[in-house]
C-alpha positions in Angstrom: -18.0 -6.5 -57.9 -19.4 -4.0 -55.2 -17.4 -3.0 -52.0 -19.1 -5.9 -50.1 -17.8 -8.5 -52.8 -14.1 -7.1 -52.3 -14.4 -7.2 -48.5 -15.5 -11.0 -48.7 -12.7 -11.9 -51.0 -10.3 -10.2 -48.5 -12.0 -12.1 -45.7 -11.5 -15.3 -47.8 -7.9 -14.7 -48.4 -7.3 -14.1 -44.7 -9.0 -17.4 -44.0 -6.9 -19.3 -46.4 -3.7 -17.7 -45.3 -4.4 -18.6 -41.5 -5.2 -22.3 -42.4 -1.7 -22.5 -44.2 0.1 -21.3 -41.1 1.3 -23.9 -38.9 2.5 -21.9 -35.9 3.0 -18.1 -36.4 3.0 -15.1 -33.9 0.6 -13.6 -36.6 -2.3 -16.1 -35.8 -3.9 -14.1 -33.0 -3.9 -11.0 -35.0 -5.4 -12.8 -38.0 -8.2 -14.5 -35.9 -9.1 -11.1 -34.3 -9.4 -9.5 -37.7 -11.7 -12.4 -39.1 -13.8 -12.1 -35.9 -14.2 -8.4 -36.4 -14.9 -8.8 -40.3 -17.6 -11.7 -39.8 -20.0 -9.0 -38.3 -19.9 -7.1 -41.5 -20.5 -9.9 -44.0 -23.7 -11.4 -45.1 -24.9 -13.5 -48.0 -25.4 -10.7 -50.3 -21.8 -9.8 -50.0 -21.0 -13.3 -51.5 -23.7 -13.3 -54.1 -21.3 -14.9 -56.8 -19.8 -17.5 -54.2 -21.6 -20.8 -54.3 -23.0 -22.4 -50.9 -20.7 -25.3 -51.3 -17.5 -23.3 -51.4 -18.6 -21.2 -48.3 -19.3 -24.5 -46.5 -16.0 -26.0 -47.5 -14.3 -22.8 -46.2 -16.2 -23.0 -43.0 -15.5 -26.6 -42.3 -11.9 -26.4 -42.9 -11.5 -23.4 -40.6 -13.5 -25.4 -37.9 -11.4 -28.5 -38.3 -8.2 -26.3 -38.3 -9.2 -24.7 -35.0 -9.8 -28.2 -33.5 -6.4 -29.4 -34.5 -4.4 -26.3 -33.4 -6.3 -26.4 -30.1 -5.3 -29.9 -29.5 -1.7 -28.9 -30.2 -2.0 -25.9 -28.0 -1.1 -23.5 -30.8 -4.4 -21.4 -30.1 -6.3 -20.6 -26.9 -9.6 -21.7 -26.0 -10.8 -18.2 -26.6 -9.4 -18.2 -30.1 -10.9 -21.5 -30.8 -14.4 -20.2 -29.7 -13.9 -17.2 -32.1 -12.9 -19.3 -35.0 -16.0 -21.7 -34.4 -18.0 -18.5 -34.2 -16.8 -17.5 -37.5 -17.2 -21.0 -39.1 -20.8 -21.5 -37.7 -21.8 -18.0 -39.0 -20.5 -18.7 -42.4 -22.3 -22.3 -42.5 -25.6 -20.5 -41.3 -25.5 -18.1 -44.3 -26.0 -21.2 -46.7 -29.2 -22.9 -47.7 -31.7 -20.7 -46.1 -35.2 -22.2 -45.6 -34.4 -24.5 -48.5 -31.4 -26.0 -46.5 -31.0 -30.0 -46.8 -31.5 -32.1 -43.8 -27.7 -32.7 -43.6 -27.1 -28.9 -43.8 -29.5 -28.2 -41.0 -28.1 -31.0 -38.8 -24.5 -29.3 -39.5 -25.7 -25.9 -38.4 -27.5 -27.4 -35.3 -24.2 -29.2 -34.2 -22.1 -26.2 -35.0 -24.4 -23.9 -33.0 -24.4 -26.0 -30.0 -20.6 -26.4 -29.8 -20.0 -22.9 -30.6 -22.3 -21.8 -27.9 -20.8 -24.2 -25.3 -17.3 -23.0 -26.4 -18.4 -19.4 -25.4 -20.0 -20.5 -22.2 -16.6 -22.4 -21.2 -14.6 -19.3 -21.6 -17.1 -17.1 -19.6 -19.0 -15.3 -22.4 -22.6 -16.6 -21.8 -24.3 -13.5 -23.4 -22.8 -14.5 -27.1 -23.3 -18.2 -26.3 -27.2 -17.4 -25.9 -27.3 -16.3 -29.6 -26.0 -19.8 -30.9 -28.1 -21.9 -28.5 -31.3 -19.9 -29.8 -30.2 -20.7 -33.3 -29.6 -24.4 -32.4 -33.4 -24.4 -31.1 -34.7 -22.9 -34.3 -32.6 -25.5 -36.4 -34.1 -28.4 -34.3 -37.6 -27.0 -34.7 -36.8 -26.8 -38.6 -35.4 -30.3 -38.6 -38.2 -31.7 -36.6 -40.9 -30.3 -39.3 -38.6 -31.9 -42.1 -38.6 -35.2 -40.5 -42.2 -35.3 -39.7 -43.2 -34.5 -43.2 -40.9 -37.1 -44.4 -41.5 -40.0 -42.0 -43.4 -43.0 -43.6 -44.3 -45.0 -40.5 -45.1 -44.2 -36.8 -42.1 -46.1 -35.5 -39.8 -44.1 -38.0 -41.4 -41.0 -36.7 -41.0 -41.9 -32.9 -37.2 -42.6 -33.6 -36.7 -39.3 -35.5 -38.6 -37.6 -32.7 -36.4 -39.1 -30.0 -33.2 -38.0 -31.9 -34.4 -34.4 -32.0 -35.4 -34.4 -28.4 -31.9 -35.8 -27.5 -30.2 -32.6 -29.2 -32.8 -30.4 -27.5 -32.0 -31.9 -24.0 -28.4 -30.9 -24.6 -29.2 -27.4 -25.9 -31.6 -26.8 -22.9 -28.8 -27.9 -20.4 -26.2 -25.6 -22.2 -28.9 -22.8 -21.9 -29.4 -23.5 -18.2 -25.6 -23.2 -17.7 -25.4 -20.0 -19.6 -28.4 -18.4 -17.8 -26.8 -19.6 -14.4 -23.6 -17.8 -15.6 -25.5 -14.7 -16.0 -27.3 -15.0 -12.8 -30.7 -15.5 -14.4 -32.1 -18.1 -12.0 -35.5 -18.0 -13.6 -34.4 -18.9 -17.0 -31.8 -21.4 -15.7 -34.4 -23.2 -13.5 -36.9 -23.6 -16.4 -34.4 -25.0 -18.7 -33.2 -27.4 -16.0 -36.7 -28.5 -15.1 -37.5 -29.3 -18.8 -34.4 -31.3 -19.0 -35.6 -33.1 -15.7 -39.1 -33.7 -17.4 -37.4 -35.3 -20.2 -35.3 -37.8 -18.2 -38.1 -40.5 -18.6 -37.2 -40.7 -22.1 -33.4 -40.2 -21.6 -32.5 -41.9 -18.3 -29.0 -42.3 -19.3 -28.6 -38.4 -19.1 -29.7 -38.5 -15.3 -26.1 -38.6 -14.0 -25.0 -35.6 -16.3 -27.9 -33.5 -15.1 -27.4 -34.5 -11.4 -23.8 -33.2 -11.7 -25.0 -30.0 -13.7 -27.3 -28.9 -10.8 -24.7 -29.8 -8.2 -22.3 -27.5 -9.9 -25.0 -24.8 -10.1 -25.6 -25.3 -6.4 -21.9 -24.9 -5.6 -21.5 -21.8 -7.6 -24.5 -20.0 -6.2 -23.5 -21.0 -2.6 -20.2 -19.3 -3.3 -22.1 -16.2 -4.2 -24.1 -16.4 -1.0 -27.3 -17.0 -3.0 -28.4 -19.7 -0.5 -32.1 -19.9 -1.7 -30.9 -20.6 -5.4 -28.4 -23.1 -4.0 -30.8 -25.0 -1.9 -33.0 -25.3 -5.2 -30.1 -26.6 -7.2 -29.0 -29.1 -4.6 -32.4 -30.3 -4.1 -32.8 -31.1 -7.7 -29.4 -32.6 -7.9 -30.4 -35.0 -5.1 -33.7 -35.8 -6.7 -32.1 -36.5 -10.1 -29.4 -38.5 -8.5 -31.7 -40.8 -6.9 -33.2 -41.6 -10.2 -30.0 -43.2 -11.4 -28.3 -45.0 -8.5 -26.2 -47.1 -10.8 -24.1 -44.2 -11.9 -24.6 -42.0 -8.8 -23.4 -43.7 -5.6 -24.4 -42.9 -2.0 -21.2 -41.0 -1.4 -22.1 -38.4 -4.0 -25.8 -38.3 -2.8 -24.4 -37.7 0.9 -22.0 -35.0 -0.5 -24.9 -33.2 -2.1 -27.1 -33.4 0.9 -24.2 -32.1 3.2 -23.9 -29.0 1.0 -27.6 -28.6 0.9 -27.6 -28.8 4.9 -24.7 -26.0 4.8 -26.8 -23.8 2.5 -29.9 -24.1 4.9 -27.5 -23.3 7.7 -25.7 -20.4 6.1 -29.0 -19.0 5.0 -29.3 -18.1 8.7 -33.0 -18.3 8.9 -34.4 -20.3 11.9 -37.2 -21.6 9.6 -34.6 -23.3 7.7 -32.6 -25.0 10.5 -35.1 -27.9 10.6 -34.5 -28.4 6.8 -30.7 -28.4 7.4 -31.3 -31.0 10.3 -33.6 -33.2 7.8 -30.9 -32.8 5.0 -27.9 -33.8 7.2 -29.8 -36.8 8.8 -30.8 -38.1 5.2 -27.0 -37.6 4.3 -25.8 -39.5 7.2 -28.3 -42.3 6.2 -27.0 -42.4 2.7 -23.5 -42.5 3.6 -22.0 -42.0 7.1 -19.0 -39.6 7.0 -17.2 -37.7 9.7 -17.9 -34.6 8.0 -21.7 -35.4 8.1 -21.4 -36.1 11.9 -19.5 -32.8 12.5 -22.1 -30.8 10.5 -24.9 -32.4 12.2 -23.4 -31.1 15.4 -23.2 -27.6 13.9 -26.8 -27.8 12.9 -27.9 -28.8 16.5 -25.8 -26.1 18.0 -27.5 -23.4 15.7 -30.9 -24.8 16.7 -30.1 -24.2 20.3 -31.2 -27.4 21.4 -31.1 -28.5 25.1 -27.9 -29.8 26.7 -29.5 -33.3 27.0 -30.1 -33.7 23.4 -26.7 -32.4 22.5 -25.1 -34.9 24.8 -27.1 -37.6 23.3 -25.6 -36.5 19.9 -22.0 -36.5 21.2 -22.5 -39.9 22.7 -23.8 -41.1 19.1 -20.6 -39.9 17.7 -18.6 -42.1 20.0 -20.5 -45.3 18.8 -18.9 -44.8 15.4 -15.2 -45.5 14.5 -14.0 -41.8 14.6 -10.7 -40.6 15.2 -9.4 -38.7 18.2 -8.7 -35.5 16.2 -12.3 -35.7 15.1 -13.6 -35.9 18.5 -11.2 -33.1 19.8 -12.7 -30.9 16.9 -16.2 -31.6 18.1 -15.1 -30.7 21.6 -13.6 -27.3 20.6 -16.9 -26.7 18.6 -19.0 -27.2 21.7 -16.8 -24.7 23.7 -16.8 -22.3 20.9 -20.6 -22.3 21.3 -20.3 -21.9 25.0 -21.8 -25.3 25.7 -19.1 -25.8 28.3 -21.1 -28.5 30.5 -21.4 -30.7 27.5 -17.9 -29.9 26.2 -16.2 -30.7 29.5 -18.3 -33.9 30.0 -17.5 -35.0 26.3 -13.7 -34.3 27.0 -13.8 -36.8 30.1 -15.6 -39.3 27.8 -13.0 -38.6 24.9 -10.1 -39.2 27.4 -11.4 -42.4 28.9 -12.4 -43.8 25.3 -8.9 -43.0 23.9 -6.7 -43.7 27.3 -4.8 -46.5 25.6 -3.9 -44.3 22.4 -0.4 -43.0 21.9 -1.9 -39.7 21.3 -3.9 -39.3 24.3 -1.8 -36.4 25.3 -3.5 -34.3 22.6 -6.8 -34.6 24.5 -5.1 -33.9 27.8 -3.5 -30.8 26.5 -6.7 -29.4 24.9 -8.7 -30.3 28.1 -6.0 -28.2 30.0 -6.3 -25.4 27.3 -10.1 -25.3 27.7 -10.0 -25.2 31.6 -7.6 -22.2 31.4 -9.7 -20.4 28.9 -12.8 -20.7 31.3 -10.7 -19.7 34.3 -10.8 -23.1 35.9 -7.2 -22.9 37.0 -7.6 -25.4 39.8 -8.9 -28.1 37.6 -6.2 -27.2 35.1 -3.5 -27.6 37.5 -4.9 -31.1 38.6 -4.8 -32.1 34.9 -1.2 -30.9 34.8 -0.2 -32.8 37.9 -1.8 -35.9 36.3 0.4 -35.4 33.3 3.5 -35.0 35.4 2.5 -38.2 37.4 2.0 -40.0 34.0 5.6 -39.0 33.1 7.1 -40.4 36.4 5.1 -43.8 35.7 6.1 -44.3 32.3 3.3 -42.6 30.3 5.2 -39.9 28.9 4.2 -37.3 26.2 5.8 -36.9 23.0 8.5 -34.4 22.6 6.1 -32.4 20.3 3.2 -32.5 22.8 5.7 -31.4 25.5 6.4 -28.6 23.3 2.8 -27.6 23.0 2.3 -27.9 26.9 5.2 -25.5 27.3 3.5 -23.1 25.1 0.2 -23.3 26.9 1.9 -23.0 30.3 4.1 -19.9 29.0 1.2 -18.2 27.5 -0.7 -18.6 30.7 2.4 -17.1 32.7 2.7 -14.2 30.3 -1.0 -13.2 30.9 -0.3 -13.3 34.6 2.9 -11.3 34.2 1.0 -8.5 32.1 -1.5 -8.0 35.0 1.5 -7.9 37.2 0.6 -11.1 39.1 4.4 -12.1 39.1 3.9 -15.0 41.9 1.1 -16.7 39.6 3.4 -16.3 36.6 6.2 -18.1 38.6 3.7 -21.0 39.4 3.1 -21.7 35.9 6.8 -21.4 34.9 7.4 -24.0 37.6 5.2 -26.4 36.0 7.1 -25.8 32.9 10.5 -26.4 34.5 9.4 -29.7 35.7 9.5 -31.0 32.0 12.8 -29.7 31.0 15.0 -32.3 32.3 14.8 -34.6 29.4 12.7 -33.0 26.7 13.9 -29.6 26.0 17.0 -27.8 24.6 19.4 -25.8 26.8 18.4 -22.6 25.0 14.7 -23.1 25.8 15.5 -23.7 29.4 17.6 -20.5 29.4 14.7 -18.7 28.1 12.5 -20.0 31.0 15.1 -19.0 33.6 15.2 -15.4 32.1 11.5 -15.2 32.3 11.5 -16.4 36.0 14.5 -14.1 36.8 12.3 -11.4 35.6 9.5 -12.3 37.8 11.9 -12.6 40.7 13.1 -8.9 39.9 9.7 -7.4 40.1 9.1 -9.4 43.3 12.3 -7.9 44.8 13.9 -11.3 45.2 17.2 -10.6 43.9 19.0 -13.7 45.2 16.5 -16.0 43.3 16.8 -13.9 40.1 20.6 -14.1 40.2 20.4 -17.9 40.8 18.1 -18.2 37.7 20.3 -16.0 35.7 23.4 -17.9 36.6 21.9 -21.0 35.0 20.7 -18.9 32.0 24.1 -17.3 31.3 25.7 -20.9 31.5 23.2 -22.2 28.9 22.7 -19.1 26.6 25.6 -16.6 27.2 25.4 -15.0 23.9 21.7 -14.0 24.1 21.1 -10.3 24.4 18.4 -10.8 27.0 20.7 -12.9 29.1 23.2 -10.1 29.2 20.4 -7.4 29.8 19.1 -9.3 33.0 22.8 -10.0 34.2 23.2 -6.2 33.7 20.0 -5.4 35.7 21.2 -7.7 38.6 24.5 -6.1 38.8 23.0 -2.7 38.9 20.8 -3.7 41.6 23.8 -5.2 43.6 25.8 -2.1 43.1 28.3 -3.8 41.1 29.1 -1.3 38.3 32.1 -3.4 37.1 29.9 -6.4 36.2 27.3 -4.1 34.8 29.8 -2.5 32.4 31.0 -6.0 31.6 27.4 -7.0 30.4 26.7 -3.8 28.6 29.9 -4.3 26.7 29.1 -8.0 25.8 25.6 -6.7 24.8 27.2 -4.2 22.4 29.3 -6.9 20.8 26.2 -8.9 20.2 24.9 -6.0 18.3 27.3 -6.8 15.3 26.1 -10.1 13.8 28.7 -12.5 12.6 27.1 -13.0 9.1 25.5 -9.7 8.3 23.8 -11.2 5.2 21.9 -13.7 7.5 20.8 -11.1 10.3 18.6 -8.3 9.3 18.5 -4.8 11.0 17.1 -5.3 14.7 13.5 -4.3 14.9 10.7 -3.6 17.4 10.8 -3.7 21.2 13.0 -6.8 21.3 15.9 -5.4 19.6 19.2 -5.0 21.1 19.2 -1.3 20.5 16.2 -0.9 22.5 17.6 -3.0 25.2 20.6 -0.5 25.3 17.9 2.3 25.9 16.3 0.4 28.6 19.7 -0.3 30.2 20.6 3.4 30.3 17.3 4.2 31.7 17.6 1.7 34.3 21.3 2.6 35.2 20.2 6.4 35.7 17.3 5.4 37.8 19.5 3.7 40.2 22.3 6.1 40.2 24.8 4.5 38.1 25.9 7.4 35.9 29.2 5.9 34.5 27.4 2.7 33.4 24.5 4.8 31.9 27.0 6.9 30.0 28.4 3.8 28.4 25.0 2.4 27.5 24.1 5.9 26.0 27.3 6.0 23.9 26.5 2.5 22.4 22.8 3.7 21.8 24.1 6.7 20.0 26.4 4.6 17.9 24.0 1.9 16.9 20.5 3.3 16.8 18.9 4.0 13.4 16.4 6.3 15.0 17.6 9.9 14.8 15.4 11.1 17.6 16.6 8.4 19.8 20.2 9.1 19.0 19.6 13.0 19.8 18.2 12.0 23.2 21.0 9.8 23.9 23.6 12.3 23.1 21.9 15.1 25.1 21.8 12.8 28.1 25.3 11.8 27.6 26.4 15.4 27.4 24.6 16.2 30.6 26.3 13.4 32.3 29.9 14.0 31.0 29.9 17.8 31.2 29.9 18.3 35.0 32.6 15.8 35.4 34.9 17.1 32.8 34.5 20.7 33.8 35.8 19.7 37.3 38.5 17.4 36.4 42.2 18.8 36.3 44.2 18.0 33.2 45.0 14.3 33.4 44.8 11.1 31.2 41.1 10.5 32.5 40.1 14.0 31.3 41.8 13.3 28.0 39.7 10.1 27.6 36.3 12.0 28.6 37.3 14.7 26.0 37.8 11.9 23.4 34.2 10.7 24.3 32.9 14.2 23.8 34.8 14.3 20.5 33.0 11.0 19.4 29.7 12.4 20.3 30.4 15.6 18.1 31.3 13.5 15.3 28.2 11.4 15.7 25.9 14.5 16.0 27.4 16.3 13.0 27.3 13.3 10.8 23.5 12.8 11.6 22.8 16.5 11.2 24.2 16.2 7.5 22.0 13.0 7.1 18.7 14.6 8.3 18.2 16.8 5.4 14.5 15.5 5.1 13.9 16.5 8.6 15.1 20.0 9.2 13.8 20.4 12.7 15.9 17.3 13.8 18.8 18.4 11.7 18.9 21.6 13.6 18.9 20.0 17.0 21.9 17.9 15.9 23.6 21.0 14.9 23.0 22.8 18.0 24.2 19.9 20.0 27.2 19.7 18.0 27.8 23.4 18.7 27.6 22.9 22.4 30.0 19.7 22.3 32.4 21.7 20.3 32.7 24.4 23.0 34.7 21.9 25.1 37.3 21.2 22.3 40.3 23.4 21.7 39.4 26.5 19.7 41.4 25.9 16.5 40.3 27.0 13.1 38.8 23.5 12.4 36.5 23.8 15.5 35.7 27.4 14.7 34.5 26.6 11.1 32.3 23.7 12.6 30.8 26.1 15.2 30.3 28.7 12.5 28.5 26.1 10.2 26.4 24.7 13.2 24.9 28.0 14.0 24.5 29.1 10.5 22.6 26.0 9.7 20.4 26.1 12.9 19.6 29.8 12.1 18.6 28.8 8.5 16.2 26.3 9.8 14.6 28.6 12.3 14.0 31.0 9.6 12.5 28.4 7.2 10.3 27.4 10.2 9.5 30.9 11.0 8.1 31.4 7.5 5.7 28.6 7.9 4.7 29.3 11.5 0.8 29.1 12.1 0.9 32.0 14.5 2.6 35.4 15.3 3.7 34.2 18.6 5.4 31.0 17.2 7.0 33.2 14.4 8.3 35.7 16.8 9.6 32.8 18.8 11.6 31.4 16.0 12.9 34.6 14.6 14.3 35.6 18.0 16.0 32.3 18.4 17.5 32.6 15.0 18.8 36.1 15.6 20.4 34.7 18.7 22.2 32.3 16.6 23.2 34.9 14.1 24.8 37.1 16.6 26.8 34.0 18.1 27.8 33.0 14.6 29.0 36.8 13.8 31.4 36.7 16.8 32.8 33.4 15.7 33.1 34.7 12.1 34.7 37.8 13.0 37.4 35.9 15.0 37.8 33.3 12.3 38.5 35.9 9.6 41.6 36.9 11.4 43.1 33.3 11.2 43.1 33.1 7.4 41.8 34.1 3.9 37.9 33.4 3.9 37.2 35.6 0.9 35.3 32.9 -0.9 33.1 31.9 2.2 29.5 33.2 1.8 29.1 33.4 5.5 29.3 37.2 5.8 26.6 37.6 3.1 24.3 34.9 4.6 24.6 36.5 8.2 23.7 39.9 6.6 20.6 38.4 4.9 19.6 36.3 7.9 19.6 39.3 10.1 18.0 41.6 7.5 15.1 38.9 7.2 14.7 38.7 11.0 14.6 42.5 11.4 12.2 43.2 8.5 9.7 40.5 9.7 9.8 41.6 13.2 9.3 45.4 12.0 12.5 46.3 13.8 12.8 50.3 14.0 16.4 50.0 13.8 16.2 48.5 10.2 17.3 51.6 8.3 20.3 52.1 10.5 21.2 48.5 10.0 20.9 49.0 6.3 23.2 52.1 6.3 26.4 50.1 6.2 25.0 47.4 4.1 24.5 49.9 1.2 28.1 50.8 1.4 29.6 47.3 1.5 31.7 46.9 -1.7 31.8 43.1 -1.8 28.0 42.5 -2.3 26.8 41.0 -5.4 23.7 41.8 -7.4 22.0 38.6 -6.4 22.4 39.8 -2.6 20.5 42.9 -3.4 17.8 41.0 -5.3 17.4 38.8 -2.3 17.1 41.9 0.0 14.4 43.2 -2.3 12.4 40.1 -2.1 12.7 39.7 1.6 11.7 43.3 2.1 8.2 42.7 0.9 7.8 39.0 2.0 4.8 38.8 4.4 4.6 40.0 7.1 7.5 42.5 6.0 6.4 45.4 3.8 9.1 47.7 2.8 8.7 48.7 -0.8 11.2 51.6 -0.7 13.9 49.2 0.6 13.1 46.8 -2.1 13.3 49.5 -4.6 16.5 50.7 -3.5 18.0 47.1 -3.5 16.8 46.3 -7.0 18.2 49.6 -8.3 21.7 48.7 -6.7 21.4 45.3 -8.4 20.7 46.7 -11.7 23.6 49.2 -11.3 26.0 46.4 -10.5 24.8 44.3 -13.5 25.4 47.2 -15.9 28.8 47.9 -14.6 30.1 44.7 -15.5 32.1 44.2 -18.7 29.7 41.6 -20.1 26.2 42.1 -19.0 24.2 39.0 -18.1 20.9 39.8 -19.9 18.9 37.0 -18.5 19.6 37.9 -14.8 19.2 41.6 -15.8 15.9 41.1 -17.4 14.6 39.1 -14.4 15.8 42.1 -12.0 14.1 44.7 -14.3 10.9 42.8 -14.4 10.9 42.8 -10.4 11.7 46.4 -10.2 8.9 47.5 -12.8 6.5 45.2 -11.2 7.1 46.9 -7.8 6.7 50.3 -9.5 3.8 49.6 -11.9 1.7 46.9 -10.0 -1.4 45.7 -11.9 -0.8 48.7 -14.7 -1.1 51.4 -12.3 2.2 53.4 -11.6 3.0 53.9 -7.9 4.0 57.5 -7.6 4.5 57.2 -4.0 7.6 55.2 -4.4 9.1 57.2 -7.2 8.0 60.0 -9.8 6.5 58.8 -13.2 9.5 60.2 -15.0 11.9 58.0 -13.1 9.6 54.9 -13.8 9.9 56.0 -17.6 13.5 56.1 -17.2 13.6 52.3 -16.1 11.6 51.5 -19.1 14.0 53.5 -21.3 16.8 51.7 -19.6 15.7 48.3 -20.4 14.9 49.3 -24.0 18.5 50.6 -24.2 19.8 47.2 -23.1 17.4 45.4 -25.6 18.7 47.5 -28.4 22.5 47.1 -27.6 22.6 43.5 -26.2 21.5 40.2 -27.8 19.7 37.6 -26.1 17.1 39.6 -24.0 14.3 37.1 -23.4 11.4 37.8 -25.9 8.7 37.0 -23.3 10.1 39.7 -21.2 10.0 42.3 -24.0 6.5 41.2 -24.7 5.8 41.9 -21.0 7.4 45.3 -21.0 5.4 46.2 -24.1 2.3 45.2 -22.4 3.1 47.1 -19.2 3.9 50.3 -21.0 0.7 50.0 -23.2 -1.4 49.4 -20.2 0.2 52.4 -18.4 -0.6 54.6 -21.5 -4.4 53.4 -21.2 -4.2 54.3 -17.6 -3.1 57.9 -18.4 -5.8 58.0 -21.0 -8.5 57.2 -18.4 -7.1 60.0 -16.2 -7.3 62.5 -19.1 -3.6 62.7 -19.4 -3.5 62.6 -23.1 0.0 63.5 -23.9 1.4 61.0 -21.4 -1.1 58.4 -22.8 0.2 59.0 -26.4 3.8 58.8 -25.0 3.5 55.6 -23.1 1.7 53.7 -25.9 4.3 54.9 -28.2 6.8 53.3 -26.0 4.9 50.0 -26.5 5.4 50.3 -30.1 9.1 50.7 -29.6 9.2 47.4 -27.7 7.0 45.9 -30.4 9.6 46.6 -32.9 12.2 44.3 -31.0 10.0 41.3 -30.7 11.0 38.1 -32.6 8.6 35.3 -33.5 5.8 36.8 -31.3 5.7 40.1 -33.5 3.4 38.7 -36.1 0.9 37.8 -33.4 0.7 41.3 -32.0 1.8 43.8 -34.6 -1.6 44.1 -36.3 -3.6 44.3 -33.1 -1.1 46.7 -31.4 -1.0 49.1 -34.4 -4.8 49.1 -34.8 -5.3 50.0 -31.3 -2.5 52.7 -31.5 -4.3 54.2 -34.6 -7.7 54.3 -32.6 -5.9 55.8 -29.8 -4.4 58.6 -31.9 -7.8 59.5 -33.5 -9.4 59.6 -30.0 -6.6 61.9 -28.8 -6.9 64.2 -31.8 -10.7 64.6 -31.0 -9.7 65.5 -27.4 -6.9 67.8 -28.3 -8.9 70.6 -26.9 -8.6 69.0 -23.6 -4.8 69.2 -23.3 -5.1 71.6 -20.4 -5.9 68.5 -18.4 -2.3 67.3 -18.7 -0.1 68.1 -15.7 
């Protein structure tokens, strides 16, 4: 056997194992493997296998797929794959000499396999099988014609073949339509239509197929194609009225009319009208009447013709809801004259209906939309009169009427026409006696009270709120309007009572059922409005209480910050003028509460440093009115230190020099205040572990350096002598000294040298930190491979490299990447010297690079050969130039 034989035997074994499985998670994997393998198997690979064996295997696989799909063991796609495999195997057998039975089997399997692929959405693969089926039918036809003995027998055989061809053509039309190939789909469908004379029983099937094509293409906005398919569906359906009823024909025609309408071409509106008239003639349906009205409106016919069409509707037994939808349609198309006239007819026609209220309400709503407010009020009065005479609306319709009236009142309120808003609310009020709940009535009274307040009618507002409070005292808006009225009356006690009640309502009885308040209707926002209203009316004590609650409950840091600032400005003058008393103690407690709130929010605002700074500054200001004990001093020190840190950070990001200078000056001001507090605080205890001193030093240095302070050197004189500073502090000074816009490399050099000195004086040197500090120092002295002799002499630079080498030799753990970096730096310095014709220095620096090379670990092999070769070339070049040594300085 060759490789192909082995491949088929493996394939055959997989098939046999699959058929033996009842229900295994390995089935999908086996099917996918067979599906992939079938593409690589041909008849030559099965030369030693008889056709009968292959056919038996294929049929078994086919039947197994049918059984397992029926048992929901495999999916439709997996069934299609198995049929695909079985069909391919069967088609490999027989060739041109296949028997009639084999050809018929191949035709059937190709048809079903192709249909299976179409059903799961893979029309491209399906086409292959349909074409194979057509080829098989042609082969079968030739065979049958050659064998037929009589004309009758020949005719019967021909009909049988054509019956299968009809099915294949319909399947091909389905596949082509799925691929968007309208030309091929229509050609196949029209061939089927031509064959209906011989197969009239297939008319119903072809009618539905074309209808489905029409539906799909309509969904895809292919209106021309959709109209073709629906026209064909109707024509074919008429051929078989025994199986296709008038309801279905009307349905097809309605969709056809919709397709013409959606095509949105004036030339098609007449076609749409003809289609819908025909549909209504076939089977009258409310949907058909409604669609006809849409077509007429699209055609922009005269009002007289439109009115005639509406009168035609009333001659049929249609529902009130249907008539109202037609009226809405007329109004939506701005046919107001016909729409209002039709509404009158509807109200008259259905006057005895229990649902006539729907028509009345729609009429009112339509009048209001068209600004016909007087007519709308007449209709409302009619409804009120009907209420009084026993023709009452249902509770549901009364609710709808209230909704209409309140919306109209709200629109008037928005344009500040408060009198008109009250008129509409009064209409609503006249229906509340028997139909609406107390809470709804309370809401209405609150709305009316708001209008009265805007109209400066305080007594009427108070009367409305008295009733609202009786019915709904726990509503936040009830308490808010009670509060406003109390403020306007100059009754601070009642206002405080209302604001306290409002505060209690902020805490839900069941937190799980009440989410956090949101948007402008939230109780927290009402507290903000209450505080503002009280301040505008000179009630500072009441405003203070509202601000306290606002700061306590708001989740918006900016809102809390504003509230605390306002409260601070309100309380401060009063406290500063009060003698020592119980009242002053209470006010101080309020300030302390504000201080705690500001502090807590400052801590929580880490992601918003600007807001955090504002809270810390406010905390500092509030703390100035507290006794200056150690706790308060520590808090003040922290507040100022954090505020300065934020200003420095913002200064680094400032877009302009002006903005940066402003922020740095502000930071310096806070640093000076903080230093005063720190100096006083140090006298109260042991603060040796507190980093405040160091931070103040670094902050002030950064400000002075970036502002190019001429006194910077004198400021640093005392810093160099401080005994408690650590290496890290000096490294930070070095970094700040060269951070834009500052540029003090000499200060950076001195700071780094001091840091290195401190590292070396410790009992156990931290080589990681030392190497990083040494890196920064050498990078400062030898930027880009060019020694900076302005900062220090070359001999001193050499000394720093020697110091680094000494640490590497005598200490373990020096980072290998840093040793490599030092090696490259020293080598590049040597090359630089060579270029300047300083050959002795060049050899010296490159030799230093070799000494660093000796201390590399795993990286040594990567560089050793290259560096040694280059060094050898350098020495040769130096020997050739030894006569030029006089150039060496």
